[in-house]
PASEBA-1860 file (N, C-alpha, C; in nm, 3 decimals):
! residues 164
1> MIVLGVDP> 0.085/-0.117/0.000/0.000/0.000/0.000/0.090/0.124/0.000 ~ 0.067/0.216/-0.093/0.140/0.341/-0.100/0.046/0.455/-0.065 ~ 0.092/0.541/0.025/0.013/0.655/0.071/0.092/0.782/0.045 ~ 0.022/0.882/-0.009/0.080/1.013/-0.034/0.026/1.111/0.070 ~ 0.114/1.170/0.147/0.077/1.275/0.242/0.102/1.410/0.178 ~ 0.009/1.503/0.196/0.024/1.637/0.137/-0.005/1.742/0.243 ~ 0.093/1.832/0.261/0.079/1.949/0.348/0.064/2.070/0.254 ~ -0.060/2.118/0.232/-0.082/2.219/0.129/-0.036/2.359/0.170
9> GLKATGYS> 0.013/2.432/0.072/0.051/2.571/0.093/0.087/2.636/-0.039 ~ 0.062/2.765/-0.052/0.098/2.835/-0.175/0.247/2.865/-0.183 ~ 0.311/2.887/-0.068/0.456/2.910/-0.068/0.530/2.779/-0.088 ~ 0.485/2.676/-0.019/0.545/2.543/-0.030/0.441/2.438/0.004 ~ 0.427/2.341/-0.083/0.341/2.227/-0.059/0.431/2.108/-0.033 ~ 0.422/2.054/0.087/0.503/1.937/0.120/0.434/1.810/0.075 ~ 0.513/1.712/0.035/0.457/1.582/-0.001/0.549/1.472/0.049 ~ 0.491/1.357/0.071/0.569/1.242/0.116/0.498/1.115/0.074
17> LLKKKGDN> 0.574/1.022/0.023/0.520/0.893/-0.017/0.574/0.785/0.075 ~ 0.482/0.713/0.138/0.519/0.603/0.227/0.461/0.474/0.172 ~ 0.538/0.368/0.186/0.492/0.236/0.143/0.483/0.145/0.265 ~ 0.365/0.087/0.282/0.341/-0.008/0.391/0.342/-0.148/0.333 ~ 0.428/-0.231/0.388/0.434/-0.371/0.347/0.438/-0.453/0.474 ~ 0.331/-0.523/0.502/0.320/-0.593/0.630/0.312/-0.491/0.741 ~ 0.397/-0.506/0.840/0.402/-0.409/0.950/0.511/-0.304/0.930 ~ 0.580/-0.309/0.817/0.688/-0.215/0.790/0.640/-0.098/0.705
25> IHLLEAGT> 0.689/0.021/0.738/0.656/0.141/0.663/0.788/0.203/0.617 ~ 0.799/0.226/0.486/0.921/0.281/0.428/0.890/0.414/0.361 ~ 0.984/0.506/0.371/0.975/0.634/0.303/1.029/0.617/0.162 ~ 0.943/0.644/0.063/0.985/0.634/-0.076/1.044/0.766/-0.126 ~ 0.975/0.875/-0.090/1.019/1.007/-0.135/0.951/1.112/-0.050 ~ 1.020/1.222/-0.028/0.961/1.337/0.042/1.025/1.463/-0.014 ~ 0.943/1.566/-0.027/0.996/1.691/-0.080/0.893/1.802/-0.072 ~ 0.927/1.912/-0.137/0.836/2.026/-0.142/0.823/2.075/-0.284
33> IEPKQNDL> 0.707/2.127/-0.313/0.680/2.196/-0.440/0.674/2.343/-0.403 ~ 0.765/2.420/-0.460/0.777/2.561/-0.422/0.761/2.653/-0.543 ~ 0.638/2.699/-0.567/0.617/2.791/-0.679/0.689/2.924/-0.654 ~ 0.715/2.997/-0.761/0.776/3.129/-0.749/0.680/3.222/-0.675 ~ 0.731/3.288/-0.572/0.646/3.373/-0.487/0.590/3.494/-0.560 ~ 0.659/3.541/-0.662/0.612/3.659/-0.734/0.527/3.622/-0.856 ~ 0.500/3.494/-0.875/0.419/3.449/-0.987/0.270/3.471/-0.958 ~ 0.190/3.473/-1.062/0.045/3.485/-1.046/-0.009/3.364/-0.971
41> VQNRIFKI> -0.112/3.385/-0.891/-0.166/3.277/-0.807/-0.209/3.157/-0.891 ~ -0.268/3.181/-1.008/-0.312/3.068/-1.091/-0.192/2.986/-1.142 ~ -0.079/3.051/-1.165/0.040/2.978/-1.208/0.102/2.900/-1.093 ~ 0.095/2.955/-0.973/0.146/2.884/-0.855/0.063/2.759/-0.829 ~ -0.068/2.774/-0.838/-0.158/2.660/-0.817/-0.137/2.555/-0.925 ~ -0.118/2.600/-1.050/-0.095/2.505/-1.158/0.034/2.427/-1.136 ~ 0.139/2.494/-1.088/0.266/2.424/-1.062/0.245/2.314/-0.959 ~ 0.169/2.343/-0.855/0.141/2.243/-0.752/0.064/2.126/-0.813
49> YHNLDIII> -0.040/2.159/-0.889/-0.121/2.056/-0.955/-0.034/1.968/-1.046 ~ 0.044/2.033/-1.131/0.126/1.961/-1.229/0.226/1.868/-1.162 ~ 0.294/1.918/-1.061/0.394/1.836/-0.991/0.331/1.721/-0.915 ~ 0.220/1.745/-0.847/0.151/1.635/-0.778/0.102/1.531/-0.877 ~ 0.056/1.575/-0.992/0.009/1.483/-1.095/0.124/1.392/-1.142 ~ 0.241/1.449/-1.160/0.359/1.369/-1.200/0.393/1.266/-1.092 ~ 0.392/1.310/-0.967/0.423/1.220/-0.854/0.322/1.106/-0.848 ~ 0.196/1.139/-0.865/0.090/1.036/-0.860/0.104/0.939/-0.977
57> QEYKPESL> 0.135/0.990/-1.095/0.153/0.902/-1.211/0.269/0.805/-1.190 ~ 0.375/0.853/-1.125/0.493/0.769/-1.104/0.471/0.663/-0.995 ~ 0.412/0.703/-0.882/0.403/0.612/-0.767/0.269/0.542/-0.751 ~ 0.167/0.594/-0.812/0.032/0.536/-0.807/-0.015/0.505/-0.664 ~ -0.021/0.607/-0.578/-0.068/0.582/-0.441/-0.215/0.543/-0.438 ~ -0.249/0.461/-0.340/-0.388/0.419/-0.322/-0.468/0.524/-0.246 ~ -0.400/0.596/-0.158/-0.465/0.695/-0.073/-0.382/0.822/-0.067 ~ -0.450/0.933/-0.046/-0.384/1.061/-0.026/-0.436/1.119/0.105
65> VLEKLYSH> -0.344/1.154/0.194/-0.381/1.210/0.324/-0.353/1.359/0.319 ~ -0.457/1.436/0.345/-0.451/1.581/0.334/-0.482/1.644/0.468 ~ -0.406/1.747/0.500/-0.430/1.822/0.623/-0.568/1.887/0.618 ~ -0.648/1.867/0.722/-0.779/1.932/0.729/-0.763/2.083/0.734 ~ -0.858/2.150/0.676/-0.856/2.296/0.674/-0.885/2.349/0.814 ~ -0.807/2.445/0.854/-0.829/2.511/0.982/-0.820/2.660/0.957 ~ -0.876/2.737/1.045/-0.862/2.882/1.032/-0.812/2.939/1.164 ~ -0.735/3.042/1.151/-0.677/3.107/1.268/-0.724/3.251/1.268
73> TKHPMTSS> -0.774/3.298/1.380/-0.828/3.433/1.387/-0.723/3.540/1.359 ~ -0.597/3.512/1.386/-0.492/3.610/1.359/-0.455/3.616/1.210 ~ -0.485/3.508/1.137/-0.449/3.501/0.995/-0.568/3.450/0.914 ~ -0.674/3.530/0.899/-0.795/3.481/0.832/-0.776/3.446/0.684 ~ -0.683/3.511/0.617/-0.662/3.482/0.474/-0.594/3.347/0.451 ~ -0.526/3.296/0.552/-0.454/3.170/0.537/-0.547/3.057/0.494 ~ -0.663/3.047/0.557/-0.755/2.938/0.524/-0.806/2.953/0.381 ~ -0.825/3.074/0.335/-0.869/3.097/0.197/-0.763/3.052/0.098
81> LLGQVRGV> -0.638/3.089/0.124/-0.529/3.049/0.034/-0.506/2.898/0.039 ~ -0.510/2.841/0.159/-0.495/2.696/0.171/-0.609/2.623/0.101 ~ -0.728/2.683/0.108/-0.845/2.623/0.043/-0.827/2.610/-0.107 ~ -0.758/2.706/-0.167/-0.734/2.698/-0.311/-0.643/2.580/-0.345 ~ -0.539/2.562/-0.267/-0.446/2.450/-0.290/-0.516/2.318/-0.258 ~ -0.592/2.316/-0.150/-0.665/2.194/-0.113/-0.763/2.154/-0.223 ~ -0.825/2.254/-0.287/-0.919/2.225/-0.396/-0.850/2.152/-0.510 ~ -0.729/2.194/-0.543/-0.651/2.129/-0.648/-0.620/1.985/-0.609
89> VCLICAQQ> -0.583/1.964/-0.484/-0.550/1.829/-0.437/-0.675/1.740/-0.443 ~ -0.788/1.793/-0.402/-0.913/1.716/-0.409/-0.949/1.682/-0.554 ~ -0.926/1.777/-0.645/-0.952/1.753/-0.787/-0.865/1.640/-0.840 ~ -0.738/1.641/-0.805/-0.648/1.533/-0.850/-0.697/1.398/-0.798 ~ -0.741/1.395/-0.674/-0.792/1.268/-0.618/-0.912/1.219/-0.697 ~ -1.002/1.310/-0.732/-1.119/1.270/-0.811/-1.078/1.222/-0.950 ~ -0.987/1.295/-1.013/-0.943/1.258/-1.147/-0.872/1.124/-1.149 ~ -0.787/1.099/-1.049/-0.705/0.978/-1.046/-0.770/0.864/-0.967
97> KIELIELS> -0.889/0.890/-0.914/-0.963/0.790/-0.836/-0.880/0.738/-0.718 ~ -0.827/0.835/-0.643/-0.747/0.805/-0.524/-0.832/0.837/-0.402 ~ -0.830/0.748/-0.305/-0.903/0.771/-0.180/-0.845/0.895/-0.110 ~ -0.931/0.987/-0.071/-0.889/1.109/-0.001/-0.922/1.095/0.147 ~ -0.821/1.111/0.229/-0.838/1.107/0.375/-0.797/1.243/0.429 ~ -0.882/1.304/0.510/-0.850/1.433/0.570/-0.832/1.413/0.720 ~ -0.718/1.457/0.771/-0.689/1.444/0.913/-0.647/1.579/0.969 ~ -0.684/1.602/1.094/-0.643/1.726/1.159/-0.496/1.714/1.203
105> VKRVRKAI> -0.428/1.825/1.199/-0.287/1.828/1.237/-0.271/1.784/1.382 ~ -0.358/1.831/1.469/-0.347/1.794/1.612/-0.362/1.644/1.631 ~ -0.455/1.584/1.559/-0.478/1.440/1.573/-0.354/1.361/1.528 ~ -0.296/1.403/1.416/-0.178/1.335/1.364/-0.060/1.353/1.459 ~ -0.040/1.475/1.505/0.073/1.501/1.596/0.058/1.422/1.725 ~ -0.064/1.411/1.774/-0.088/1.332/1.895/-0.058/1.184/1.869 ~ -0.099/1.135/1.752/-0.078/0.994/1.718/0.070/0.958/1.705 ~ 0.149/1.049/1.649/0.289/1.011/1.625/0.388/1.062/1.730
113> TGNGNATK> 0.353/1.171/1.799/0.445/1.223/1.901/0.391/1.209/2.042 ~ 0.259/1.186/2.054/0.197/1.181/2.185/0.153/1.318/2.233 ~ 0.179/1.422/2.151/0.146/1.559/2.188/0.081/1.629/2.068 ~ -0.047/1.659/2.078/-0.119/1.726/1.970/-0.068/1.866/1.943 ~ 0.005/1.924/2.038/0.060/2.059/2.020/0.210/2.057/1.990 ~ 0.260/1.945/1.945/0.402/1.936/1.909/0.434/2.039/1.801 ~ 0.554/2.092/1.803/0.595/2.191/1.704/0.635/2.122/1.574 ~ 0.644/2.200/1.468/0.690/2.147/1.340/0.831/2.088/1.353
121> QQVRRLIA> 0.913/2.153/1.433/1.050/2.104/1.452/1.051/1.969/1.525 ~ 0.963/1.953/1.622/0.954/1.826/1.693/0.905/1.715/1.600 ~ 0.809/1.749/1.514/0.759/1.651/1.417/0.870/1.612/1.321 ~ 0.945/1.710/1.272/1.056/1.680/1.180/1.158/1.589/1.248 ~ 1.190/1.617/1.373/1.286/1.536/1.447/1.238/1.391/1.455 ~ 1.110/1.372/1.486/1.055/1.238/1.498/1.055/1.166/1.363 ~ 1.015/1.236/1.258/1.011/1.175/1.124/1.152/1.136/1.080 ~ 1.248/1.225/1.100/1.387/1.196/1.063/1.438/1.073/1.140
129> HHFDLKET> 1.409/1.068/1.269/1.452/0.953/1.351/1.383/0.825/1.303 ~ 1.253/0.833/1.279/1.174/0.715/1.240/1.226/0.653/1.110 ~ 1.263/0.739/1.014/1.309/0.689/0.885/1.461/0.695/0.868 ~ 1.532/0.714/0.981/1.677/0.714/0.983/1.737/0.813/0.883 ~ 1.690/0.938/0.892/1.738/1.046/0.805/1.803/1.154/0.890 ~ 1.886/1.236/0.826/1.937/1.354/0.893/1.824/1.457/0.894 ~ 1.806/1.519/1.009/1.700/1.617/1.025/1.709/1.729/0.920 ~ 1.830/1.770/0.890/1.849/1.882/0.798/1.810/1.850/0.654
137> VLKLDASD> 1.795/1.723/0.622/1.755/1.681/0.488/1.609/1.714/0.461 ~ 1.528/1.712/0.565/1.384/1.733/0.551/1.344/1.879/0.574 ~ 1.270/1.934/0.480/1.209/2.065/0.503/1.086/2.041/0.591 ~ 1.046/2.144/0.663/0.933/2.131/0.756/0.804/2.086/0.686 ~ 0.778/2.138/0.567/0.656/2.099/0.495/0.659/1.954/0.452 ~ 0.776/1.905/0.414/0.790/1.764/0.376/0.773/1.673/0.497 ~ 0.829/1.714/0.611/0.814/1.630/0.731/0.670/1.632/0.781 ~ 0.600/1.745/0.765/0.458/1.748/0.800/0.377/1.654/0.711
145> AAALALGY> 0.411/1.651/0.582/0.343/1.559/0.490/0.371/1.414/0.527 ~ 0.496/1.385/0.564/0.531/1.250/0.607/0.456/1.213/0.735 ~ 0.441/1.310/0.824/0.368/1.286/0.949/0.222/1.253/0.920 ~ 0.162/1.323/0.824/0.023/1.293/0.787/0.010/1.149/0.738 ~ 0.098/1.110/0.647/0.092/0.974/0.592/0.123/0.870/0.699 ~ 0.226/0.896/0.780/0.263/0.801/0.885/0.152/0.790/0.991 ~ 0.098/0.902/1.031/-0.012/0.901/1.128/-0.130/0.820/1.077 ~ -0.166/0.841/0.951/-0.276/0.766/0.892/-0.245/0.616/0.892
153> LQMHMLDS> -0.125/0.581/0.846/-0.091/0.438/0.840/-0.089/0.375/0.978 ~ -0.037/0.445/1.077/-0.035/0.390/1.212/-0.177/0.373/1.267 ~ -0.262/0.473/1.243/-0.402/0.461/1.288/-0.473/0.350/1.212 ~ -0.444/0.337/1.083/-0.504/0.234/0.999/-0.461/0.096/1.047 ~ -0.332/0.080/1.080/-0.281/-0.047/1.129/-0.344/-0.083/1.263 ~ -0.360/0.016/1.350/-0.421/-0.007/1.480/-0.567/-0.048/1.463 ~ -0.640/0.020/1.374/-0.779/-0.014/1.348/-0.793/-0.158/1.300 ~ -0.704/-0.199/1.209/-0.715/-0.335/1.156/-0.684/-0.439/1.262
161> RLKI> -0.594/-0.408/1.355/-0.563/-0.501/1.464/-0.678/-0.512/1.563 ~ -0.747/-0.400/1.586/-0.858/-0.401/1.680/-0.978/-0.478/1.629 ~ -0.988/-0.494/1.495/-1.103/-0.563/1.436/-1.087/-0.714/1.442 ~ -0.971/-0.761/1.477/-0.946/-0.907/1.481/-1.019/-0.967/1.599
END
């Protein structure tokens, strides 16, 4: 089973591909899609769409785990901008017939670190340790995407064990 985690953003969209085989989970690839900041918004969104489409065509994930939309009173425009990128991700899932799973950041952080309020740096540290990587290799958006996919797989594995 291959799962694609996506941490959406107009400045940087993190992605991570994890493969579950038995009880083992392996990191296939992790990175960020970073459109030019001075480019038109439609071109930035297209770059994200195009790159995710290439990744999906290459790895053929069965599921895509996407960060649930949240809004912050101090940054009301953030949810609007994230919503545009999320819309593109949802469109790709519909086009490619990929299962879309939406998880809250707090739920994922609690599942993998034990603390729903863990910082991005703490999540990166855990992801790097889990997959035996140097912390500096992972950008924060890529490690957040890996956390989404890993959290989903761990919850999925736990659910399947509880059904026995």
